PyMOL Python script that loads the backbone (N, CA, C, O; Angstrom):
from pymol import cmd

cmd.read_pdbstr("""\
ATOM      1  N   MET A   1     110.458 121.649  90.579  1.00  0.00           N
ATOM      2  CA  MET A   1     109.707 121.681  91.817  1.00  0.00           C
ATOM      3  C   MET A   1     110.330 120.672  92.779  1.00  0.00           C
ATOM      4  O   MET A   1     110.549 119.513  92.425  1.00  0.00           O
ATOM      5  N   THR A   2     110.603 121.115  93.966  1.00  0.00           N
ATOM      6  CA  THR A   2     111.161 120.237  94.989  1.00  0.00           C
ATOM      7  C   THR A   2     110.034 119.549  95.751  1.00  0.00           C
ATOM      8  O   THR A   2     108.860 119.882  95.585  1.00  0.00           O
ATOM      9  N   LYS A   3     110.408 118.589  96.585  1.00  0.00           N
ATOM     10  CA  LYS A   3     109.401 117.888  97.385  1.00  0.00           C
ATOM     11  C   LYS A   3     108.690 118.862  98.319  1.00  0.00           C
ATOM     12  O   LYS A   3     107.474 118.778  98.494  1.00  0.00           O
ATOM     13  N   ALA A   4     109.445 119.789  98.923  1.00  0.00           N
ATOM     14  CA  ALA A   4     108.837 120.775  99.827  1.00  0.00           C
ATOM     15  C   ALA A   4     107.839 121.661  99.083  1.00  0.00           C
ATOM     16  O   ALA A   4     106.772 121.975  99.611  1.00  0.00           O
ATOM     17  N   GLU A   5     108.179 122.061  97.869  1.00  0.00           N
ATOM     18  CA  GLU A   5     107.271 122.881  97.067  1.00  0.00           C
ATOM     19  C   GLU A   5     106.026 122.086  96.681  1.00  0.00           C
ATOM     20  O   GLU A   5     104.920 122.625  96.651  1.00  0.00           O
ATOM     21  N   LEU A   6     106.216 120.804  96.387  1.00  0.00           N
ATOM     22  CA  LEU A   6     105.078 119.948  96.054  1.00  0.00           C
ATOM     23  C   LEU A   6     104.157 119.784  97.257  1.00  0.00           C
ATOM     24  O   LEU A   6     102.935 119.831  97.112  1.00  0.00           O
ATOM     25  N   VAL A   7     104.727 119.593  98.432  1.00  0.00           N
ATOM     26  CA  VAL A   7     103.925 119.488  99.662  1.00  0.00           C
ATOM     27  C   VAL A   7     103.131 120.768  99.871  1.00  0.00           C
ATOM     28  O   VAL A   7     101.948 120.716 100.209  1.00  0.00           O
ATOM     29  N   ALA A   8     103.766 121.911  99.673  1.00  0.00           N
ATOM     30  CA  ALA A   8     103.082 123.200  99.839  1.00  0.00           C
ATOM     31  C   ALA A   8     101.938 123.341  98.841  1.00  0.00           C
ATOM     32  O   ALA A   8     100.863 123.827  99.195  1.00  0.00           O
ATOM     33  N   ALA A   9     102.160 122.923  97.598  1.00  0.00           N
ATOM     34  CA  ALA A   9     101.123 123.014  96.568  1.00  0.00           C
ATOM     35  C   ALA A   9      99.948 122.087  96.903  1.00  0.00           C
ATOM     36  O   ALA A   9      98.790 122.469  96.733  1.00  0.00           O
ATOM     37  N   ILE A  10     100.237 120.893  97.368  1.00  0.00           N
ATOM     38  CA  ILE A  10      99.179 119.950  97.752  1.00  0.00           C
ATOM     39  C   ILE A  10      98.369 120.524  98.910  1.00  0.00           C
ATOM     40  O   ILE A  10      97.139 120.470  98.905  1.00  0.00           O
ATOM     41  N   ALA A  11      99.065 121.070  99.896  1.00  0.00           N
ATOM     42  CA  ALA A  11      98.377 121.653 101.056  1.00  0.00           C
ATOM     43  C   ALA A  11      97.464 122.795 100.632  1.00  0.00           C
ATOM     44  O   ALA A  11      96.332 122.897 101.103  1.00  0.00           O
ATOM     45  N   GLN A  12      97.953 123.649  99.749  1.00  0.00           N
ATOM     46  CA  GLN A  12      97.161 124.797  99.303  1.00  0.00           C
ATOM     47  C   GLN A  12      95.936 124.347  98.502  1.00  0.00           C
ATOM     48  O   GLN A  12      94.840 124.870  98.706  1.00  0.00           O
ATOM     49  N   LYS A  13      96.110 123.389  97.597  1.00  0.00           N
ATOM     50  CA  LYS A  13      95.016 122.983  96.712  1.00  0.00           C
ATOM     51  C   LYS A  13      93.985 122.097  97.394  1.00  0.00           C
ATOM     52  O   LYS A  13      92.840 122.028  96.947  1.00  0.00           O
ATOM     53  N   THR A  14      94.375 121.415  98.474  1.00  0.00           N
ATOM     54  CA  THR A  14      93.436 120.509  99.132  1.00  0.00           C
ATOM     55  C   THR A  14      92.899 121.051 100.444  1.00  0.00           C
ATOM     56  O   THR A  14      91.916 120.531 100.973  1.00  0.00           O
ATOM     57  N   GLY A  15      93.531 122.089 100.976  1.00  0.00           N
ATOM     58  CA  GLY A  15      93.106 122.617 102.264  1.00  0.00           C
ATOM     59  C   GLY A  15      93.658 121.826 103.442  1.00  0.00           C
ATOM     60  O   GLY A  15      93.264 122.057 104.585  1.00  0.00           O
ATOM     61  N   LEU A  16      94.561 120.899 103.172  1.00  0.00           N
ATOM     62  CA  LEU A  16      95.204 120.143 104.254  1.00  0.00           C
ATOM     63  C   LEU A  16      96.296 120.984 104.896  1.00  0.00           C
ATOM     64  O   LEU A  16      96.794 121.940 104.302  1.00  0.00           O
ATOM     65  N   LYS A  17      96.653 120.619 106.100  1.00  0.00           N
ATOM     66  CA  LYS A  17      97.810 121.246 106.725  1.00  0.00           C
ATOM     67  C   LYS A  17      99.055 120.678 106.054  1.00  0.00           C
ATOM     68  O   LYS A  17      99.011 119.593 105.474  1.00  0.00           O
ATOM     69  N   GLN A  18     100.170 121.414 106.134  1.00  0.00           N
ATOM     70  CA  GLN A  18     101.396 120.971 105.467  1.00  0.00           C
ATOM     71  C   GLN A  18     101.848 119.613 105.978  1.00  0.00           C
ATOM     72  O   GLN A  18     102.310 118.784 105.193  1.00  0.00           O
ATOM     73  N   ALA A  19     101.724 119.368 107.277  1.00  0.00           N
ATOM     74  CA  ALA A  19     102.136 118.073 107.835  1.00  0.00           C
ATOM     75  C   ALA A  19     101.279 116.945 107.262  1.00  0.00           C
ATOM     76  O   ALA A  19     101.790 115.864 106.973  1.00  0.00           O
ATOM     77  N   GLN A  20      99.983 117.191 107.098  1.00  0.00           N
ATOM     78  CA  GLN A  20      99.088 116.182 106.532  1.00  0.00           C
ATOM     79  C   GLN A  20      99.426 115.931 105.061  1.00  0.00           C
ATOM     80  O   GLN A  20      99.437 114.787 104.608  1.00  0.00           O
ATOM     81  N   ALA A  21      99.702 117.004 104.324  1.00  0.00           N
ATOM     82  CA  ALA A  21     100.063 116.879 102.909  1.00  0.00           C
ATOM     83  C   ALA A  21     101.369 116.103 102.763  1.00  0.00           C
ATOM     84  O   ALA A  21     101.503 115.270 101.867  1.00  0.00           O
ATOM     85  N   LYS A  22     102.338 116.379 103.652  1.00  0.00           N
ATOM     86  CA  LYS A  22     103.617 115.665 103.614  1.00  0.00           C
ATOM     87  C   LYS A  22     103.411 114.191 103.909  1.00  0.00           C
ATOM     88  O   LYS A  22     104.006 113.340 103.247  1.00  0.00           O
ATOM     89  N   ASN A  23     102.577 113.874 104.895  1.00  0.00           N
ATOM     90  CA  ASN A  23     102.289 112.473 105.221  1.00  0.00           C
ATOM     91  C   ASN A  23     101.614 111.761 104.052  1.00  0.00           C
ATOM     92  O   ASN A  23     101.927 110.606 103.761  1.00  0.00           O
ATOM     93  N   ALA A  24     100.687 112.448 103.382  1.00  0.00           N
ATOM     94  CA  ALA A  24      99.993 111.856 102.237  1.00  0.00           C
ATOM     95  C   ALA A  24     100.970 111.595 101.092  1.00  0.00           C
ATOM     96  O   ALA A  24     100.938 110.527 100.482  1.00  0.00           O
ATOM     97  N   LEU A  25     101.828 112.556 100.801  1.00  0.00           N
ATOM     98  CA  LEU A  25     102.804 112.398  99.731  1.00  0.00           C
ATOM     99  C   LEU A  25     103.785 111.276 100.063  1.00  0.00           C
ATOM    100  O   LEU A  25     104.103 110.455  99.202  1.00  0.00           O
ATOM    101  N   ASP A  26     104.268 111.237 101.312  1.00  0.00           N
ATOM    102  CA  ASP A  26     105.193 110.178 101.730  1.00  0.00           C
ATOM    103  C   ASP A  26     104.548 108.802 101.612  1.00  0.00           C
ATOM    104  O   ASP A  26     105.197 107.849 101.181  1.00  0.00           O
ATOM    105  N   ALA A  27     103.278 108.692 101.989  1.00  0.00           N
ATOM    106  CA  ALA A  27     102.559 107.418 101.890  1.00  0.00           C
ATOM    107  C   ALA A  27     102.423 106.993 100.428  1.00  0.00           C
ATOM    108  O   ALA A  27     102.577 105.815 100.106  1.00  0.00           O
ATOM    109  N   MET A  28     102.139 107.939  99.555  1.00  0.00           N
ATOM    110  CA  MET A  28     102.008 107.641  98.134  1.00  0.00           C
ATOM    111  C   MET A  28     103.343 107.158  97.572  1.00  0.00           C
ATOM    112  O   MET A  28     103.388 106.169  96.840  1.00  0.00           O
ATOM    113  N   LEU A  29     104.423 107.846  97.909  1.00  0.00           N
ATOM    114  CA  LEU A  29     105.745 107.463  97.406  1.00  0.00           C
ATOM    115  C   LEU A  29     106.174 106.097  97.947  1.00  0.00           C
ATOM    116  O   LEU A  29     106.766 105.298  97.221  1.00  0.00           O
ATOM    117  N   ARG A  30     105.877 105.831  99.222  1.00  0.00           N
ATOM    118  CA  ARG A  30     106.192 104.517  99.797  1.00  0.00           C
ATOM    119  C   ARG A  30     105.416 103.416  99.079  1.00  0.00           C
ATOM    120  O   ARG A  30     105.965 102.355  98.783  1.00  0.00           O
ATOM    121  N   SER A  31     104.141 103.671  98.803  1.00  0.00           N
ATOM    122  CA  SER A  31     103.305 102.678  98.126  1.00  0.00           C
ATOM    123  C   SER A  31     103.819 102.387  96.722  1.00  0.00           C
ATOM    124  O   SER A  31     103.875 101.228  96.311  1.00  0.00           O
ATOM    125  N   VAL A  32     104.194 103.422  95.988  1.00  0.00           N
ATOM    126  CA  VAL A  32     104.740 103.239  94.641  1.00  0.00           C
ATOM    127  C   VAL A  32     106.042 102.449  94.723  1.00  0.00           C
ATOM    128  O   VAL A  32     106.251 101.520  93.942  1.00  0.00           O
ATOM    129  N   THR A  33     106.917 102.806  95.658  1.00  0.00           N
ATOM    130  CA  THR A  33     108.200 102.125  95.814  1.00  0.00           C
ATOM    131  C   THR A  33     108.006 100.653  96.144  1.00  0.00           C
ATOM    132  O   THR A  33     108.654  99.793  95.547  1.00  0.00           O
ATOM    133  N   GLU A  34     107.123 100.356  97.088  1.00  0.00           N
ATOM    134  CA  GLU A  34     106.871  98.970  97.481  1.00  0.00           C
ATOM    135  C   GLU A  34     106.299  98.155  96.327  1.00  0.00           C
ATOM    136  O   GLU A  34     106.665  96.994  96.143  1.00  0.00           O
ATOM    137  N   THR A  35     105.409  98.755  95.555  1.00  0.00           N
ATOM    138  CA  THR A  35     104.808  98.056  94.418  1.00  0.00           C
ATOM    139  C   THR A  35     105.852  97.753  93.357  1.00  0.00           C
ATOM    140  O   THR A  35     105.898  96.642  92.828  1.00  0.00           O
ATOM    141  N   LEU A  36     106.702  98.745  93.038  1.00  0.00           N
ATOM    142  CA  LEU A  36     107.760  98.526  92.053  1.00  0.00           C
ATOM    143  C   LEU A  36     108.765  97.494  92.549  1.00  0.00           C
ATOM    144  O   LEU A  36     109.252  96.671  91.774  1.00  0.00           O
ATOM    145  N   LYS A  37     109.071  97.539  93.838  1.00  0.00           N
ATOM    146  CA  LYS A  37     110.009  96.588  94.429  1.00  0.00           C
ATOM    147  C   LYS A  37     109.479  95.161  94.317  1.00  0.00           C
ATOM    148  O   LYS A  37     110.254  94.220  94.154  1.00  0.00           O
ATOM    149  N   ALA A  38     108.164  95.002  94.403  1.00  0.00           N
ATOM    150  CA  ALA A  38     107.534  93.692  94.268  1.00  0.00           C
ATOM    151  C   ALA A  38     107.473  93.235  92.810  1.00  0.00           C
ATOM    152  O   ALA A  38     107.079  92.103  92.527  1.00  0.00           O
ATOM    153  N   GLY A  39     107.867  94.121  91.880  1.00  0.00           N
ATOM    154  CA  GLY A  39     107.877  93.767  90.462  1.00  0.00           C
ATOM    155  C   GLY A  39     106.605  94.092  89.725  1.00  0.00           C
ATOM    156  O   GLY A  39     106.414  93.645  88.594  1.00  0.00           O
ATOM    157  N   ASP A  40     105.723  94.868  90.345  1.00  0.00           N
ATOM    158  CA  ASP A  40     104.449  95.226  89.715  1.00  0.00           C
ATOM    159  C   ASP A  40     104.491  96.645  89.165  1.00  0.00           C
ATOM    160  O   ASP A  40     105.299  97.470  89.591  1.00  0.00           O
ATOM    161  N   GLU A  41     103.611  96.910  88.219  1.00  0.00           N
ATOM    162  CA  GLU A  41     103.506  98.215  87.579  1.00  0.00           C
ATOM    163  C   GLU A  41     102.519  99.097  88.359  1.00  0.00           C
ATOM    164  O   GLU A  41     101.560  98.595  88.946  1.00  0.00           O
ATOM    165  N   VAL A  42     102.764 100.404  88.358  1.00  0.00           N
ATOM    166  CA  VAL A  42     101.853 101.364  88.979  1.00  0.00           C
ATOM    167  C   VAL A  42     101.286 102.226  87.859  1.00  0.00           C
ATOM    168  O   VAL A  42     102.028 102.924  87.168  1.00  0.00           O
ATOM    169  N   ARG A  43      99.957 102.174  87.679  1.00  0.00           N
ATOM    170  CA  ARG A  43      99.299 102.959  86.625  1.00  0.00           C
ATOM    171  C   ARG A  43      98.430 104.034  87.246  1.00  0.00           C
ATOM    172  O   ARG A  43      97.563 103.753  88.074  1.00  0.00           O
ATOM    173  N   LEU A  44      98.667 105.241  86.845  1.00  0.00           N
ATOM    174  CA  LEU A  44      97.835 106.371  87.240  1.00  0.00           C
ATOM    175  C   LEU A  44      97.166 106.848  85.955  1.00  0.00           C
ATOM    176  O   LEU A  44      97.758 107.600  85.180  1.00  0.00           O
ATOM    177  N   VAL A  45      95.940 106.409  85.739  1.00  0.00           N
ATOM    178  CA  VAL A  45      95.237 106.648  84.486  1.00  0.00           C
ATOM    179  C   VAL A  45      95.215 108.138  84.166  1.00  0.00           C
ATOM    180  O   VAL A  45      94.836 108.961  84.999  1.00  0.00           O
ATOM    181  N   GLY A  46      95.624 108.469  82.953  1.00  0.00           N
ATOM    182  CA  GLY A  46      95.666 109.845  82.501  1.00  0.00           C
ATOM    183  C   GLY A  46      96.981 110.536  82.820  1.00  0.00           C
ATOM    184  O   GLY A  46      97.337 111.514  82.163  1.00  0.00           O
ATOM    185  N   PHE A  47      97.711 110.046  83.817  1.00  0.00           N
ATOM    186  CA  PHE A  47      98.984 110.663  84.200  1.00  0.00           C
ATOM    187  C   PHE A  47     100.151 109.891  83.617  1.00  0.00           C
ATOM    188  O   PHE A  47     101.001 110.463  82.934  1.00  0.00           O
ATOM    189  N   GLY A  48     100.195 108.583  83.885  1.00  0.00           N
ATOM    190  CA  GLY A  48     101.275 107.760  83.355  1.00  0.00           C
ATOM    191  C   GLY A  48     101.442 106.495  84.167  1.00  0.00           C
ATOM    192  O   GLY A  48     100.661 106.223  85.078  1.00  0.00           O
ATOM    193  N   SER A  49     102.467 105.719  83.832  1.00  0.00           N
ATOM    194  CA  SER A  49     102.710 104.482  84.550  1.00  0.00           C
ATOM    195  C   SER A  49     104.193 104.317  84.858  1.00  0.00           C
ATOM    196  O   SER A  49     105.060 104.685  84.065  1.00  0.00           O
ATOM    197  N   PHE A  50     104.456 103.755  86.028  1.00  0.00           N
ATOM    198  CA  PHE A  50     105.802 103.426  86.464  1.00  0.00           C
ATOM    199  C   PHE A  50     105.967 101.921  86.277  1.00  0.00           C
ATOM    200  O   PHE A  50     105.129 101.143  86.734  1.00  0.00           O
ATOM    201  N   THR A  51     107.032 101.511  85.613  1.00  0.00           N
ATOM    202  CA  THR A  51     107.264 100.104  85.336  1.00  0.00           C
ATOM    203  C   THR A  51     108.634  99.699  85.856  1.00  0.00           C
ATOM    204  O   THR A  51     109.623 100.375  85.573  1.00  0.00           O
ATOM    205  N   PRO A  52     108.712  98.592  86.623  1.00  0.00           N
ATOM    206  CA  PRO A  52     110.028  98.127  87.065  1.00  0.00           C
ATOM    207  C   PRO A  52     110.782  97.481  85.898  1.00  0.00           C
ATOM    208  O   PRO A  52     110.193  96.781  85.075  1.00  0.00           O
ATOM    209  N   VAL A  53     112.076  97.724  85.844  1.00  0.00           N
ATOM    210  CA  VAL A  53     112.901  97.204  84.758  1.00  0.00           C
ATOM    211  C   VAL A  53     114.166  96.604  85.354  1.00  0.00           C
ATOM    212  O   VAL A  53     114.800  97.202  86.224  1.00  0.00           O
ATOM    213  N   GLU A  54     114.525  95.418  84.878  1.00  0.00           N
ATOM    214  CA  GLU A  54     115.774  94.804  85.303  1.00  0.00           C
ATOM    215  C   GLU A  54     116.795  94.982  84.191  1.00  0.00           C
ATOM    216  O   GLU A  54     116.567  94.589  83.047  1.00  0.00           O
ATOM    217  N   ARG A  55     117.928  95.582  84.549  1.00  0.00           N
ATOM    218  CA  ARG A  55     119.001  95.782  83.577  1.00  0.00           C
ATOM    219  C   ARG A  55     120.017  94.662  83.740  1.00  0.00           C
ATOM    220  O   ARG A  55     120.455  94.366  84.852  1.00  0.00           O
ATOM    221  N   LYS A  56     120.383  94.052  82.643  1.00  0.00           N
ATOM    222  CA  LYS A  56     121.358  92.973  82.671  1.00  0.00           C
ATOM    223  C   LYS A  56     122.752  93.533  82.910  1.00  0.00           C
ATOM    224  O   LYS A  56     123.026  94.703  82.640  1.00  0.00           O
ATOM    225  N   ALA A  57     123.627  92.675  83.421  1.00  0.00           N
ATOM    226  CA  ALA A  57     125.025  93.062  83.575  1.00  0.00           C
ATOM    227  C   ALA A  57     125.626  93.236  82.184  1.00  0.00           C
ATOM    228  O   ALA A  57     125.188  92.604  81.222  1.00  0.00           O
ATOM    229  N   GLY A  58     126.606  94.076  82.092  1.00  0.00           N
ATOM    230  CA  GLY A  58     127.228  94.300  80.790  1.00  0.00           C
ATOM    231  C   GLY A  58     128.513  95.084  80.935  1.00  0.00           C
ATOM    232  O   GLY A  58     129.026  95.288  82.036  1.00  0.00           O
ATOM    233  N   MET A  59     129.006  95.506  79.825  1.00  0.00           N
ATOM    234  CA  MET A  59     130.239  96.287  79.812  1.00  0.00           C
ATOM    235  C   MET A  59     129.883  97.758  79.621  1.00  0.00           C
ATOM    236  O   MET A  59     128.971  98.101  78.869  1.00  0.00           O
ATOM    237  N   ALA A  60     130.618  98.611  80.311  1.00  0.00           N
ATOM    238  CA  ALA A  60     130.462 100.052  80.179  1.00  0.00           C
ATOM    239  C   ALA A  60     131.854 100.644  80.002  1.00  0.00           C
ATOM    240  O   ALA A  60     132.851  99.930  80.107  1.00  0.00           O
ATOM    241  N   ARG A  61     131.927 101.924  79.739  1.00  0.00           N
ATOM    242  CA  ARG A  61     133.213 102.559  79.531  1.00  0.00           C
ATOM    243  C   ARG A  61     133.356 103.719  80.501  1.00  0.00           C
ATOM    244  O   ARG A  61     132.455 104.549  80.623  1.00  0.00           O
ATOM    245  N   ASN A  62     134.489 103.775  81.190  1.00  0.00           N
ATOM    246  CA  ASN A  62     134.787 104.884  82.085  1.00  0.00           C
ATOM    247  C   ASN A  62     135.044 106.109  81.214  1.00  0.00           C
ATOM    248  O   ASN A  62     135.991 106.100  80.428  1.00  0.00           O
ATOM    249  N   PRO A  63     134.229 107.169  81.325  1.00  0.00           N
ATOM    250  CA  PRO A  63     134.391 108.321  80.443  1.00  0.00           C
ATOM    251  C   PRO A  63     135.706 109.085  80.670  1.00  0.00           C
ATOM    252  O   PRO A  63     136.212 109.744  79.761  1.00  0.00           O
ATOM    253  N   ARG A  64     136.240 108.992  81.868  1.00  0.00           N
ATOM    254  CA  ARG A  64     137.479 109.715  82.161  1.00  0.00           C
ATOM    255  C   ARG A  64     138.701 109.030  81.555  1.00  0.00           C
ATOM    256  O   ARG A  64     139.559 109.679  80.957  1.00  0.00           O
ATOM    257  N   THR A  65     138.768 107.696  81.722  1.00  0.00           N
ATOM    258  CA  THR A  65     139.953 106.973  81.267  1.00  0.00           C
ATOM    259  C   THR A  65     139.724 106.215  79.969  1.00  0.00           C
ATOM    260  O   THR A  65     140.680 105.875  79.272  1.00  0.00           O
ATOM    261  N   GLY A  66     138.466 105.950  79.640  1.00  0.00           N
ATOM    262  CA  GLY A  66     138.162 105.183  78.438  1.00  0.00           C
ATOM    263  C   GLY A  66     138.267 103.685  78.666  1.00  0.00           C
ATOM    264  O   GLY A  66     138.048 102.907  77.738  1.00  0.00           O
ATOM    265  N   ALA A  67     138.599 103.264  79.881  1.00  0.00           N
ATOM    266  CA  ALA A  67     138.754 101.845  80.180  1.00  0.00           C
ATOM    267  C   ALA A  67     137.389 101.157  80.263  1.00  0.00           C
ATOM    268  O   ALA A  67     136.410 101.738  80.730  1.00  0.00           O
ATOM    269  N   ALA A  68     137.352  99.913  79.801  1.00  0.00           N
ATOM    270  CA  ALA A  68     136.122  99.119  79.888  1.00  0.00           C
ATOM    271  C   ALA A  68     135.933  98.664  81.330  1.00  0.00           C
ATOM    272  O   ALA A  68     136.887  98.269  82.001  1.00  0.00           O
ATOM    273  N   VAL A  69     134.684  98.725  81.796  1.00  0.00           N
ATOM    274  CA  VAL A  69     134.356  98.366  83.166  1.00  0.00           C
ATOM    275  C   VAL A  69     133.122  97.471  83.140  1.00  0.00           C
ATOM    276  O   VAL A  69     132.205  97.689  82.348  1.00  0.00           O
ATOM    277  N   LYS A  70     133.102  96.454  84.017  1.00  0.00           N
ATOM    278  CA  LYS A  70     131.911  95.616  84.123  1.00  0.00           C
ATOM    279  C   LYS A  70     130.840  96.363  84.908  1.00  0.00           C
ATOM    280  O   LYS A  70     131.098  96.908  85.981  1.00  0.00           O
ATOM    281  N   ARG A  71     129.629  96.376  84.347  1.00  0.00           N
ATOM    282  CA  ARG A  71     128.489  96.994  85.017  1.00  0.00           C
ATOM    283  C   ARG A  71     127.622  95.876  85.564  1.00  0.00           C
ATOM    284  O   ARG A  71     127.180  95.017  84.801  1.00  0.00           O
ATOM    285  N   PRO A  72     127.366  95.863  86.874  1.00  0.00           N
ATOM    286  CA  PRO A  72     126.556  94.786  87.451  1.00  0.00           C
ATOM    287  C   PRO A  72     125.080  94.921  87.059  1.00  0.00           C
ATOM    288  O   PRO A  72     124.625  95.997  86.671  1.00  0.00           O
ATOM    289  N   ALA A  73     124.357  93.828  87.166  1.00  0.00           N
ATOM    290  CA  ALA A  73     122.913  93.857  86.918  1.00  0.00           C
ATOM    291  C   ALA A  73     122.268  94.743  87.983  1.00  0.00           C
ATOM    292  O   ALA A  73     122.727  94.790  89.124  1.00  0.00           O
ATOM    293  N   SER A  74     121.209  95.439  87.602  1.00  0.00           N
ATOM    294  CA  SER A  74     120.536  96.315  88.550  1.00  0.00           C
ATOM    295  C   SER A  74     119.059  96.433  88.196  1.00  0.00           C
ATOM    296  O   SER A  74     118.629  96.073  87.100  1.00  0.00           O
ATOM    297  N   LYS A  75     118.303  96.945  89.149  1.00  0.00           N
ATOM    298  CA  LYS A  75     116.873  97.196  88.933  1.00  0.00           C
ATOM    299  C   LYS A  75     116.664  98.702  88.898  1.00  0.00           C
ATOM    300  O   LYS A  75     117.324  99.448  89.621  1.00  0.00           O
ATOM    301  N   THR A  76     115.749  99.136  88.060  1.00  0.00           N
ATOM    302  CA  THR A  76     115.410 100.554  87.971  1.00  0.00           C
ATOM    303  C   THR A  76     113.928 100.668  87.626  1.00  0.00           C
ATOM    304  O   THR A  76     113.238  99.654  87.523  1.00  0.00           O
ATOM    305  N   ALA A  77     113.448 101.859  87.451  1.00  0.00           N
ATOM    306  CA  ALA A  77     112.048 102.075  87.083  1.00  0.00           C
ATOM    307  C   ALA A  77     111.988 103.017  85.888  1.00  0.00           C
ATOM    308  O   ALA A  77     112.836 103.894  85.726  1.00  0.00           O
ATOM    309  N   ARG A  78     110.988 102.824  85.070  1.00  0.00           N
ATOM    310  CA  ARG A  78     110.767 103.706  83.930  1.00  0.00           C
ATOM    311  C   ARG A  78     109.387 104.327  84.076  1.00  0.00           C
ATOM    312  O   ARG A  78     108.463 103.718  84.615  1.00  0.00           O
ATOM    313  N   PHE A  79     109.268 105.552  83.584  1.00  0.00           N
ATOM    314  CA  PHE A  79     107.976 106.244  83.611  1.00  0.00           C
ATOM    315  C   PHE A  79     107.524 106.458  82.184  1.00  0.00           C
ATOM    316  O   PHE A  79     108.282 106.955  81.351  1.00  0.00           O
ATOM    317  N   ARG A  80     106.283 106.081  81.900  1.00  0.00           N
ATOM    318  CA  ARG A  80     105.692 106.279  80.589  1.00  0.00           C
ATOM    319  C   ARG A  80     104.548 107.276  80.748  1.00  0.00           C
ATOM    320  O   ARG A  80     103.628 107.042  81.532  1.00  0.00           O
ATOM    321  N   VAL A  81     104.598 108.366  80.023  1.00  0.00           N
ATOM    322  CA  VAL A  81     103.606 109.440  80.137  1.00  0.00           C
ATOM    323  C   VAL A  81     102.255 108.980  79.592  1.00  0.00           C
ATOM    324  O   VAL A  81     102.184 108.339  78.543  1.00  0.00           O
ATOM    325  N   GLY A  82     101.183 109.316  80.317  1.00  0.00           N
ATOM    326  CA  GLY A  82      99.834 108.996  79.880  1.00  0.00           C
ATOM    327  C   GLY A  82      99.339 109.993  78.835  1.00  0.00           C
ATOM    328  O   GLY A  82      99.894 111.083  78.696  1.00  0.00           O
ATOM    329  N   ASP A  83      98.306 109.619  78.113  1.00  0.00           N
ATOM    330  CA  ASP A  83      97.781 110.450  77.028  1.00  0.00           C
ATOM    331  C   ASP A  83      97.272 111.804  77.509  1.00  0.00           C
ATOM    332  O   ASP A  83      97.513 112.818  76.854  1.00  0.00           O
ATOM    333  N   SER A  84      96.573 111.839  78.642  1.00  0.00           N
ATOM    334  CA  SER A  84      96.033 113.114  79.140  1.00  0.00           C
ATOM    335  C   SER A  84      97.150 114.084  79.505  1.00  0.00           C
ATOM    336  O   SER A  84      97.084 115.264  79.160  1.00  0.00           O
ATOM    337  N   LEU A  85      98.166 113.598  80.195  1.00  0.00           N
ATOM    338  CA  LEU A  85      99.300 114.453  80.549  1.00  0.00           C
ATOM    339  C   LEU A  85     100.033 114.916  79.315  1.00  0.00           C
ATOM    340  O   LEU A  85     100.427 116.078  79.217  1.00  0.00           O
ATOM    341  N   LYS A  86     100.219 114.012  78.370  1.00  0.00           N
ATOM    342  CA  LYS A  86     100.922 114.356  77.139  1.00  0.00           C
ATOM    343  C   LYS A  86     100.182 115.455  76.370  1.00  0.00           C
ATOM    344  O   LYS A  86     100.802 116.383  75.851  1.00  0.00           O
ATOM    345  N   SER A  87      98.855 115.340  76.304  1.00  0.00           N
ATOM    346  CA  SER A  87      98.078 116.351  75.587  1.00  0.00           C
ATOM    347  C   SER A  87      98.090 117.695  76.330  1.00  0.00           C
ATOM    348  O   SER A  87      98.053 118.750  75.696  1.00  0.00           O
ATOM    349  N   GLU A  88      98.142 117.661  77.665  1.00  0.00           N
ATOM    350  CA  GLU A  88      98.247 118.903  78.446  1.00  0.00           C
ATOM    351  C   GLU A  88      99.567 119.618  78.187  1.00  0.00           C
ATOM    352  O   GLU A  88      99.624 120.847  78.178  1.00  0.00           O
ATOM    353  N   LEU A  89     100.623 118.846  77.978  1.00  0.00           N
ATOM    354  CA  LEU A  89     101.945 119.436  77.777  1.00  0.00           C
ATOM    355  C   LEU A  89     102.130 119.984  76.360  1.00  0.00           C
ATOM    356  O   LEU A  89     102.968 120.856  76.127  1.00  0.00           O
ATOM    357  N   ASN A  90     101.341 119.464  75.418  1.00  0.00           N
ATOM    358  CA  ASN A  90     101.514 119.905  74.025  1.00  0.00           C
ATOM    359  C   ASN A  90     100.428 120.815  73.567  1.00  0.00           C
ATOM    360  O   ASN A  90     100.441 121.264  72.421  1.00  0.00           O
TER     361      ASN A  90
END
""", "prot")
cmd.dss("prot")
cmd.show_as("cartoon", "prot")
cmd.util.cbc("prot")
cmd.orient("prot")
């Protein structure tokens, strides 16, 4: 599902106009991004949680040449599935 398809689904299920649904989705994504950037976790009970993770610098291997390359430290996010979503999927 693409972002446009998600906006359309939100608009249909809530009765909002597509522009309103897009604004709501964008606001939600901005809020999640800002919270993770601040180093805090975002929990959506029953759905799952987004957790910020700091990856240490290390060595990696170039798959094309096999040469060792230094990988810089970076920040990323992890998603952990909630129990309700997990049970819906299984």
